N, C-alpha and C positions, 0 to 999 in steps of 0.2 A: 825373572820374567822377561820375555822378549816380545817384541811387537811383530805381528804377522798380518798378511793380507790374504784373505780367502776369496777366490774368484769362482763363482758358480756359473755353470754353463747350462743354458737351456731352461731357465726358470722365467716365469712371467712373460713368455713370448707366445703370442697368438692364442692367449686364453688357456694355455695348458701349463701344468706344473706351477701352479700359483702358490706363492709364499708371500705373505705380507711382511714387509721389512721389520715392523715392530715385533712380529712373532719370531722372526729369524734372530733378531737381536736378543730377545728374551731367551731363546734356545741356547745361544752362546753363553749367556749368563748362567743358565742351568748346567752347562758343561764345565763351569768353573773358570771361564775366561773372563777377563776384566777389560774395562775401557772399550767395550764393543761399540762400534759405530757402523752403520750401513751407509752406502752411497748409491744413489739411484736405484731403480726398481729391478735392474737386471742381475742383482746378486753380487755385490761387492761388500765385504765385511773386513774392517780393520779391527784387530783385537790383540790383547796381550794374553800370553799363556806361559806356563812354565817351560823350561827347556824341553823341546821335543823336535822330532824331525818333521819336515813338511808332509811327507807321505803318511806318517802316523796321524798327524792332525787332520789331514784330509779324510782319512778313513774314519776317525772318530766323529768328525762332523757329518760325514755322509751317512753313517749308521744312525746317528741321532735324527737327521732329517728324514730318513726312510721310516724310522719308528714313529715320528710325529706326523709327517705329512703323506706318507704312503708311497713315495717314489724316491729314487736315488739319483739325483743329478750328479754330473761329473764335477768334481771340485779340485782346483789346483791351489796350493798354498805356497806363498813365498814370504821370506822374512824381509825386514826392511833393508838389510845390506844388499840382498839380491835385487830388491825393487830399485834401489838407488843405482845399481849397476845397469839396470834396464834403461834408465834415463841417461846415464853417462855414455852408454854404448850406442846411443842413437846415431845411425849412419846418415841420417838426413837432417842435419842441424839447420839447414836453410829452408825448411818447409815453410809455406806461407799461411796455411790454415790448419790449426790443430785437429780439426775434424777430418782432415784428409790424410793424417798419419795414424796408423794403427800398430799396436804391439800385439802380436799373437803370442800368448804365453803357452809354451808347449810342455807337456808332461815330461818328455825326455828329448835328448838331442836326436834329430833324425839321422838315419844312416846315410853314408856317402852315396850309395846307389839311388836313394830317394831324392837326395839333393840334386844329383846329376839329372835325374828324370825330370824334376821340376824345371831345371835350367833349360832343358830341351823343349819344353812346351812353348807353344806360340802364346805370346802375351799381348793383351790389349790394355792400353792406358794404365800403366802403373810400373813401379819399380819395387823390388824387395831386396832384403838382405837378411841372412840368417846368421845370428851370433849366439852360439850355444843353444840354449833352450828358449830363444826368442826369435821370432820372425818379425821384422819391421816391414810394413807395407805402406808405401807412399803412393797415393792416387791423386795427383794434382787436379784432375777433372772430377773428382768425387768417386766414392766407392762403387756406386752403381754403374759407372762407365767402364769398370775394369772386369776382366774375366778371372783375375787371379784369386779372389776369395773362393770361388767355386772349385779351383784346382788344388788349393793348399792341403787340406786334410787328407783327401783321398790319394794325393800323390806322395805326400810325406809319410803317411801312415802312422801319425802320432796324434793322440788326442790333444786338442788345443782350445783355447778360448781367446777372443779378441777384445781389446779395449781401445777406444780412440785416445789420442794423446791428451785431450782435456781430462779424461777420466784417469789416465796414468798419473798426471800431475796432481789431480785432486786427491787421489789415494795416497800419494807421497806426502802431501800436506797433512792429511788425517793421521797417517802413521807417525809423522814427526810429532804432532800434538799428543798422540796417545803415548808415545815413548817418554814424554815429559811428565806424565801423570804417575 
């Protein structure tokens, strides 16, 4: 058994695609996953599962969610080693507020042409760095003061979901605790 983190995109936002976290946790149990824990309402689940690939797990979870709740949110799964690397690779170690640093977890690495296109866009209030399948966005004045979030997905052309640094660290703690069980 390995520990994984599932990130749901676009649930419980603006009154659409509603899933209660207790129901989501129960669904993970029905799928045979153990030590399932949810974190905040935006769809973060730490769980243990037999050896499997991230994409396979995301597909299994997505099909179960669609069958139970009637919609198929985008899901990205990472194991604990990958999650630890996200934290270690943070290119902004001197950030001052965790809510101003976000990790955008990408399905796949963006292509070089897309990365170059993003680099050529005019930026307002923020810095970013792409490391593999993670884009780190630091907005010292707050996320709402930056134009970068609106540019990222349509420019990079890769499905992604973002978590602020507080959530990244909280999920790491939950995953470490689950791995000990």
